[in-house]
C-alpha positions, 0 to 999 in steps of 0.5 A: 500500500502506498502512502501519500500526503495531500492538501485539499482546498477548503471547498473540497475538504467541506464537500468531503466531510459532508459526504463522509458524514452521510455514509453508513459504510466507510469508503476509500478517499480516492473513490470519494473524491471521484464520486464527489465530482460525478455526483455534484458535491464538488462543482468543476473549477473550470470548463475545458476550453479547446482552442485551435493551434495558431499553426497546424501540423500540416496533416489533414487526417490527424483526427481520424488517424490519431492512434497512428500519430500517437504511437509513432511519436512515442517510439 
């Protein structure tokens, strides 16, 4: 088992305490954090904003052949 020390922002700590207080069975911290996000106990901090690159790759099939491009760049 790995042990880690983490620091929670205040809003996450409050959400965690609120959720844990509602549970009848103890749960793992990682499961709780994931669950909080999925169930709306903790609102998202920011929205995903995808912006096109100023200059493209020059390839016109990347969205279709992304696996091929990723595997060739990993080697």
